[in-house]
N, C-alpha and C positions, 0 to 999 in steps of 0.2 A: 437287486443291487446289494452287495454285502457291505456291512459297516465294519470298521476296525474294532472288533469286540475287545473289551478290556482297556482300550486306550484312555478312557476317562479316569479310571482308577490309577493308571500309571502316571498320567499328567498331574492329577490332583494330589498325588503323594510326592511330587517333586521330580518325577522321572521325565523322560523325553521320548516322544513318539514322532517319527518323521512323517509329515503329511497324512495324518489320520483322516479316514472317511467318516463323517458324522452326519446326523440328521438334525435339522432345526425344527423343533416341535412348536415353538412359539416365541414371541418377542413382546417386550413391554417397554414403552417409552418412559424414561425417568426424566422429569423436568429438571433442568439445571438451575443453578443460582443466577446465571446470567442469561444471555441470549441463546446459548447452546443447549443441546439436549443429548442424552445418551440412551442407548438401548441395552436392555438386559435380555439375554437369550436363554431359552430352555433347550438344551442340546442332549442328544442321545448317541451312544455308540452301539446300541442294540442290547446291551447288558445293563448299563446304568444310565440314568438321566440326571442331569445336573443343572440347577438354576443359577449357580454362582459363575455365570459366564457373561462377560461384557464385550460389546462390540466397540472397537476403536472408533473414535469420533469421525475419522476420515472416511469411514465406511457407512456413515449414516444414510447417505443417499441410496445405498443399495437396499435398505429397508423401505425407504419412502417410495422408490420406484417399483417395488414388488419383486426385486431380484432375489431377495432372501425371504420369501413368504413361508408360511407354515408348511411343514413336511418336506421342505427342500433338502436335498442331499448335497453336501459340500465337502470339498477337500480343504482342510485347514492347512494352508501353506506356511503361515507364520503365527506363532502365539507366544505369550509369556504368562507366567503365573506370579502372583504376589500374595503375601499374607497381610491381611488388614484386620483392624479391631472388629469384634463381633458383638457389639452392644453388651459389654461386660461379661461375655462368655468366652474370653480368650481370643484367639486368632482364628480366622477362617482364610482358606486359600481361594483366591479368585483367578479364574482363567480369562485372560484378555486376548481376544482374537484380532490379529493385526492384518491378516490377508487371507482371503478365501477364494476358492474357485467353485462355481456351481457345477456339480456333476449331473444332477437331474432336478429339474424344477418341481416345486411342490404340486403343481397342477397335474403333472404326469405321475408322480408317486402316489398321490391320493390318500395316504394315511400313514400311521406309525409303523415302523419296521420293528418286529420282535416284541418282546414284553419287558422292556427295561424297568428297573426299580430305582428308586431314589438313591443316589450315592451318598455315603457318609464316610468320614475319616476312619471309623471303626468297622465299616462294612466288610472290608477285605484287605488283605495285605497287598501291597503294590508289587506287581511282577517286576522282574529285573528290567531296568530301563535300557533301551538301545543306546549305543554310543552317540553322543551329539554330533551333528554335522558341522563342519567348519564353516564359519561365516565368511563371506567374501570381504576382502580388505578394501576399505573405502579409499577413495582418492584423497590425496592430501588437500587440506583446506587452502583456499586462496586468501591473499591479503584482503582485508575488508576496508582498508582506508587507503587513499591515494598516497603514493610516495614515488619520487622520481626514480628510485632504485628498481621498482618493479613495473613501472608504467609501460616500458618498451619490451619487456621480456614475456614471451608467451611460449609455454612448453610445446614442442612440436610433436611430442609422443602422445598417441591416442590409446596406447595399450594400457590396460588396467594393471595395477601392481600384482605381483604374484600372491596367490592365496596362502595363508598360513593358519594353522590351528590356533585358537585362542589360548593364551597363556595367562596364568595368574601373576599379577604384578608383584614384584618383590617389595617387602616393607620399605618404607622410606620416611624420612623426616618431613613433616608438613612445613609449608611456608610459615614464617613468623611475621606477624604484623609489627611487633616491637619486642624489645628484649624481655619485657615482663610478661608477654603472652605465652601461656603454656598450653594453649588449645589449638594448635595449628593456626590457620588463618581464621581468627575469630575464637570464641570460647572464653573470653575474659580479658581483663585489663590489668595493668600494674603488676604487682608481685604476687598475685593470687597463685599459689602453687597447687598444681593438679598433676595427675598422671599424664604422660604424654598423650596428645591427641584427644584428651577428655574435656568436653565442654561443660558449661555451667549446668546443663540439664542432666548430666550424668551419663550421657551416651558417649561411648568411645568411638571415635571415627578413625578407621585405619584403611589402608589401601585394599585390604581383604574383606571389608565390610559387606554384608549382604545388602543388596540394593532393591529398591522398589521402583516400579514403572511410574512415570509421571502421571499417566492416566488414572492411577489408583489413589492419588493424593487428595485428601479432603482436610478441611479445618479441624476435623474431629480426631485426627491422628496426632499423637505426641512424639512417637519415635519412628523416624523414617530416614533413609538415605537414598539419594538418587545419583545415578551416574549419567551425565548428560553432556552434550557438546554445545558450546556457545556458537550460535549462528548470527548474532547481531549484538552490537553494543553502541550505546549513545555516548556522546561527549558529556562532560559534567555541565549541568545547568545550575545556575545560581538564581535565587529568588529573594525578594525582600517585600514584606507586607506588614500589616498592623500586628500580626502575631510573632513577628521576628524575621530572621533571615536564615538561609541555609543553602545546601547544595544537594543534588541528587544525580544519579545516573541509572539507567536500566540496561539489562541484557536479556536476550532470549535464549532459551535452552530447548534442546530436542533430544529425545531418545526414540526407541522403536515404537513406543506406545502413543506418543503425542508430544506436545510442546507447551511451554509455560514461560511467562515473563517474571523476572526478578528485578526488584528495585531496591537501591541502597540510598539512604538519606544521611546527611550530615557526617558524623564520625565514620559510619560504615561506608559512606561514599568515598571518603579520603582513604580508607583502609583497603577496600577491595578494588577500586578502579585501576590501580597500577597492575594488579595481579591478573585480572580477567582479560583474556585474549580471544579474539574471534577464531574459531576453528579448533581450539583446544578443548579437551575433555576434563571434567572436574567431578569430584565427589562432593556433594553438598548435603548438609543436615542442619536441623534446628533453625530453619527460617520460619517466619510466620506466614500462614496461608490465609487469604481473605478473598472475598468475591472480586472478580476482575472488573475494572472500570473500562467498559467497552468504548468509552469516548477516546481513550488513549491507547487501546490495544485491539488489534484485529486477529490475535491468535485464537485458535480453536480450543479454548479452555475456559471453563467457568471460573477458575481461580487464578490468582497470581501470588508471588512471594514478596515478602518484605524482609530484608536482611536485618537482623537484630544484633545486640551485643553477644548473644549466645551462638550466633551462626558460625559454623565451621565449613571451610572450603579447602580442599587439597587437590592439586592437579594430578591427573593420571598420566604418568610418563611412559608406561608400558603399552602393550598392544591395546588399541582402542577401536579395532575394526568392527566390533559389534555395535558401535554407536553410529547412527547414520549421519551423513553430512547434511548440509543445508539443502532443503528441497525447494526448487524453483518450479513455478507454474507459468512459464513465459507466455505472453501474448504478443502477437505481431504488432509492429508499430502502426500499421494501417488500421488495426482494430481500435486504437485509442480514439480515433475521430468519432466513433459512435458510442463511446463510453460516457456515462453520466459524470458530472463534476463530483469531486471528492471520492470517487471510486478508488479502491486499492488495486494495484496492478504490479505484476512482475514483468520486467522488460530486459532485453539484452540487445546491444547494438555496438557498432564501431564508431568511435569518435571521429566526426567529420571536421568539426571546427570548434574552437574554444574561445569564449568571450573573456573580457577583462573582469577582474573582481570589482564589484560595485559596492560602495559603502553608502548607507542611508540611515535615517532615523525613523523608526516605526512610529506612526501616529498614535497608536493606542497605548503603547508602553513607554514611548519616548526613549527607547533603547537603540543604540547603534547596532546595525546589522550589516552583514557582508554576504553577498551572493555572487554566483558566477553561473552563466548559462553555457551549457555544453550541448552542441548539436550532435545527435547520434542517428545512424541510419542502419537499415537492415535489408534483407533480400526482397522485401516488398517494394523497394524503391521509394520508401517513405522516410522523411526526416522529422525528428521531434526534438524540441528543446528540453533538456534535462537541467533542472535548477539545483545547484549545490549551495549549501549554506555553511556559514561559519568556518570552522577549521577545514572541512572538506573543500570548500571553495578556495581557500588560501593555498592549500597544499597540492591541489590537483595539477598534474602535468600531463597534458594530452598531446604533446608535441610529436609523439611517435604513433599517434592514432591507435591507442589500445582498444581492446574490447572491454566494455563495462556492463555489469549485470546488477540489477536492482531488484530487491525483494521488498514488497510493501510500499512501493512508490504511490504517490497521490496524484490523481488526475485533476488538473486545474483548467478552467475555461475562462477566457477573457476575450470579449468581442468576437466570439466565434472560433477563436484559435484554441488549440489544446496543447498543454505542456504537462510534463511530469516533474514533480518536485520530490525531495527527500525529506519526509518528516523525521523527527528525532528517533523514531523506532524503526526506521527502514534499514535494510542491510545493503551495503554498497561494496561491490567487489571489482577489482581491476584485473583483467586477464585471468578469470577463473579457470582452473584446470578441469573443464567439463567439455563433453563432446560438442555442445551447442557453440561454445566459444571458439573451438578449433575450426569448426565448419564455417562459422561466420567470418573468421579472419582469413581463411583460405579463399572464400568467395570474394571478399573485398580486395585482396591482393591480386586475384585473377582478373576480375571484371568490375567490381563495385566501385573502385576508386575513380573510374571514368564514367560512371552511370549518371543519369539525370534523376534527381529526387524531387518528389512533391513534398513540400513542407506543410505540416498542419499546425505549425507554431508561428504565429505572426511575429516578425522581428520588429524591434523598436528602433526608430530612427532609420535614416537611409531612404533611398527612393525605390529600390527594387530588390528582386531576388527572394523576398519573403512571401509567406502566405497572404493572399489578397493583394499582391502587388500588381503593377502594370503588366506583368507577364501572365496573370491569372484572372482575366476579366470575362464576364458574360454580359449580355444585354438585359434590359428590364423585361423585354418580351421573353427571353430565354428563361428568366427566373419564374415568370408566370406559367409558361408552358411546362416547366419541370415540376410545378406544384410546390415550390419551396415554401415552407412554413405551414403547409396543410397537414403535416404528419403528426400533429399533437404537440410538437415542440418547435422552438424557433430554429430557423436556418439562417445562414449568413452567406453573403456573396459580395463581390466587388464589381463596380460598374464605373465606366468613364461617363459622367453625366454633366449636364449644364443646368444651372439654376434659372428656371424660366420665370418663376414668380415667387416672391416672398411676401407674406402677409405681415404688414407692420403693426396692425392693430392686435392687441393682446400678445405682442411679442415679448413683453416684460411683465412679470408678475411679482407681487410683493410676498417674499418668503420669510419664514421664521428666522430670526437672527441667532437662535439657540444653536449650540454645538451639535453637529451631526443631525440637524433637522432642516429640511427644505420644504416643509409643509406650507401651503399658502395661508397667510394670515388674514384676519378680518379687520378692516379699518372701522373702528368704533366711533369715528368722527369726533373724538375728544382728545386727539393727540396720542392715543394708545392703540396698539395693534394686538389682537387676540389670536393666539395659536391654540386650537382645540386639541392638537396632539400633545403638546407639552402642558396644556392647562394653565398657561401663564399669559399675562399682559405685558407687552414690551413698549417702550417709548419710541422705538424705531423698527425698521424692517431692513432686510437686505434684498436688493433687486436681483432677479434671476431671469435668464433668457430661456424661452421655449418657442422656437420658430415652427411655423407651418409653411412648407415650401412645396412647389412643384418642380421635380427634377426630371429631366428628359434626356434621352439619347436618340439615335437615328431610328430606333425600333419602336419606342413607346415612351410614355411618361407616367409618373406616379406622384401622388401627394405623400410627403414624408414629414416626420417630426424630427427636429434637430434640437438637442439640448445644450446646456450651458457652455461646456468647453469647446465643442465643435462650432457652436454658434459664434463664439468669440473669434475663432479662426476665420470664419466666412465673412463676418461683418467688419473685422479689424478694430472692434471697439469692445471695451469692457462693459458689463451691465450697469455699473455705476455711471460711466460716461454717457451711456444711452439714456438712462433714467434722468440725468441732469438735462440732456438735450431735449427730451420729451417735455419737460416742464418749462424750459426756457425758450426753446425755438422749435416749433413744429416743422418748419421747412428744413432746418438742418437735420432734424431727426429723420425725415423722409428721405433726404439725400443719401444717408448712410445705407438704406435698404436699396435704393435705386442703383447705387454704385456697385452693389454686390450682385445684382441681377446679370444674367448671361455670362457669369464666370463659370469656368469648367474646373472640375476636381475629379480625383479618383475617390469615389465614395465607398465606404464599407457599410453595407446595409444589413440590418436585422429585420427579418420578416416572420410574421406569425399570424395565423388565423385568429380573429377575435369576434365576439358577438356584441352587437350594438343594436338596441331596440328590437331584439329577437331576430336580427338579421346577421348572417355571417359576412365578414369582410376581411380582406387582407390588410394588415397594419404593418407599415414599414417605418423603421427608425434609422437615422444615420448615426453610426457609432464612431466613425472617424472620417476625416476629409483631409486630403493632402494634395499639393500641387502635382500636376501630371509630369511624369518622367517621359518626355516625348521619345527619347531614344528607345527606352524599354517598350513603350507602347507600340511604336512602329515595328520593333522586332517581333512582338507578339502577332501583329497583323501579317507580317511576312511569313511567319511560321504557319499561321492558319492558311494563308494563300498557297504555300508550297504543299501543305497536306491535302488541300482540296484538289490541286492539280496533279497529285501523285508524284511530286518531285522530291519527296523526302523532307527533312527539316533543315532549318537554318541554324548554323552555329552562332552563338552570341558571345 
C-alpha cells in the first residue's frame, strides 16, 4: 500500500492535500480538564512522521474500539491545521483530523511503511499545494424559536443549494454596542479611542482575520480568533442571592473541529444577547476560557467561554459554507421509553396536540414559572409529551402541526411515564430545513394523521386516552407472567383492581414536621418527638398515611403499599382527620377503612424485585388511583375480543 509521500510537509507548511493516505503509528490519550479526553496521534506519510496531530473528539470511539489501532493505514478525508503557542518557543502548527476512512487495518499491515523521519518546519520546503476543493454549501439554518410566522411553513424542496467556491468576505464595519465603543461588538466602553476593530488586548479583529479551530483552544492561549456558527441560544436568566443580582445567557458554537459553549454575564449579557442569532456565523476573540462545568453543559469540550469587557464579536455576512450547520443525532420516540431519567436526547416529531400554558410557583425558588406540554409523534407510532418553558411556552403556535426538532432535550420520568423537556441549553427548531423533517412531514400528511399512537407520557387529568389509562390495562397475572420488575429496574403497569383488604393497624405513622422531611419520629414520652434525620426534637408531629392493602382482579391478587396522596383518595379522609378519629373513636376509625373495601379503581402500579431476609420478593406500590372510566374500559375489552376473534379492531 503506497502512502501519499510528502503530504505531511505540504500540510504542515499550510498547504492542502486532498484525501492523503497516511499511516497511524501510535496514539496517546491526553486527559482533559473535564470528563472528556483527547487523543494525540503519531502519523506518517512514508517520508516524514509527525506527532503534532490531534484526533477530533467526535472520533474518540474509533480509538477505543480499535478501529484506529497502531499501523492502520487511513485516508484523511477532512482535516484542518492551526498554529498554537509552543511553550515559549513561538508557534507550532497542529494538524487536527476531522474524518478518516480505514484503508487497511493495522493487524493486516503489521508494521511501519518506509523509513520516515521526524518532520520539522526547517526540514524541507513545502511543495506547491494543490488547489483547495470547494466545500459544499450548507443548508440555511432554521428558526430556533417558535413564531407564528414560521410554524406552518415547511420548505418542500429537498435539493441542496448549489455549490460555490469559498470567497473571502469583504471588509465590513463591525457592530457597535454603543456610540463610544470603538472595538466592534466588545473591546471597550465609553470614549476610549482605538483603531477600528481593535480590542483592549491589542488584537485587531477583522473579517479577514486568520482563525483557529475550536478544538485547539486552551486557557493558555492569549491570541486567537474563531469562526463558528451559533447552534443554540438561551433566554436571559436573572438571579438574586446574597452576593448580589445579575443576568446571564449562553449560546453554543460549532465549527468543523468541534463545539463550545459561551456565556455572557451582566453587562455582556445585555450587550451581546440582541446580536447573537441562532444559525448565524460570527468571528469571536478575546473571551476567557475556563474548565467547563459539566453540570450545565453536555457539549463535547473540556472548556467553555466567558465573555468579558474585551470580547469582540463580528458577524460574517459573506459565504459561510465552510462552517457546519447544527448536527442532530436523532433517537426514535419509542427509544425514549427505555432511556434513563435525566439522559440527554435529540428528537424530531410532528406536533399532534398542544396543551394550554400553565402558570405555577416553584416550591424551591418561589418563582413563577410557565410551561406548556406539546405532544409529538413519529413513524414508530409513538407519542411523547414535550415540555416547553417560559418564552418558548408562551410563543409556541402548533395549530398547523409543524415538525419540531430538539437537540439536548432532557428525559424525565414520573410514575413510569416518560417525557422530554427543554433545559435552558437545549436547541429547539420549528420546521427545520433538513431531510428528516421533510420525510416526517410527508409521512404524517400521507398516513400519520390517521394513525393510532401509543403514548409513553401519562396525561394529567381526564379519564382516558393517556398512557396507563383504561385503554391500556393488563392483569396482575399478566404482570407476573411477564416478569415485570425483575430486570434490575422498576416497571410500571396499569390494572383495574378491587380493594379486597386494607390493614387499619399502622396505617398512620408519626412523621417529622420539618420541611421536606417525612422521616418517622420517636415519641420520647415527654411531649417531644425526636427526628434522627434532622437531629432535632419537636413538640409535635405530622401524621402521614402508609397503607398495606390486598388488591385483586379476576386473575390474581397482590399485596401493595399505598402512600399519602393516593391513600387520601381511597379513604376520602386526610391523615389529620384519621389521626383524630383514631384517638377519639376507634369504631369511627375502623368504619373509614371498611367503607373503602371492595371499591374498584384503575391503579397505576410500580413493581420491582427486592430482597428481604435474604429472600427475593416482588414489591408493588400504587402510584396513582382513579375512578374507572367504564366507557373506555368496555371499549378496551371489545377491542381485545375483536382481535382474539380475528374481526379487526373497534373504532372508539
